[in-house]
N, C-alpha and C positions, 0 to 999 in steps of 0.2 A: 477470649476469656481474660479478665483481669488477673494479675498476679498480686497476691496478698502476702505481706511479710509480718511475722509474729515475733516481736521483740519481747523477751522475758525480763521482768524487773522483779527482784526479790532482795532479801537481806544481804545477799552477796554481791549485788550490783546489777548491771544490765548486760544482757546477752543479745546481740544483734543477729537477726535472721538475714543472712546475705543471699539465701537461695529462694525463699518464698515458695508459695504453692498457687497454682492456677485454680481458681474456683469460679463457679457460675455467677455468684453475686455476693453482696455484703452479708446477707442473712446466713449463707453457707459459711462465711468466715466467722461470724458470731458464734455459730454452733461449734465450729472447730476450736475456737478460743475457749469456749466453755468446757468442752471435753478435755482440752489440754490442762486447764486449771484444776479440774476434778482429779486428773491423774497426778498432778504435782501435789495436790493436797493430801493424797494418800501417803506420800513419802515424808511428811513433816512429823516432827515430834508432837505428841499431844500435850506437851508442857510448854508454857510460854505463849507469847503473842507472835503471830506470824502474819505477814502481809506480803502478797505477791500480786502481780498484774501482768497482763499481756497487752501490749500496745500494738495495735494492728494498723498497718499502713499499706498504701499502694505506691506505685511509682510517682503518683501525684502528691503524696504526703499522707499524714496521719488521718485515720477515719474514725476509730473508736478505741476505747480501753475496756478491758474486762478485769474486774478486781476480785480477790479472795482475801478476806480477813478472818483470822481465827484468834480467839481470845477466850479465856475463862475468867469470869469475874465471880469470885467467891462471896457469897452472902453470909456464910458462916465459916469459921476457921476449919481448915482441913485437919482431921484427926490423923496423927502420925501412922497408926496401923492401917488406915485406909490406903495411903500411898503404897505402903509395903505390900499390901494384899493385891494391889493392881500391878505390881512388878516394876514400879518406877523408882 
């Protein structure tokens, strides 16, 4: 089975996966990267723009990237009491 490495890229920089995980195929690695991004997204602040990705590679080199981008674009101004009610 091939070994897949999951390098994390976010606002703090790049974290290289030196260990990797043996997986059956690329589709399994894509599912793992998606699940990892979902978990990372749960930990971000709901305020501001956030972008993160997982770059997946094998011993032969990079094979794909999975991205997560979160942003709020306000179409109307935020009312001050709304933010306070939400606890932010």
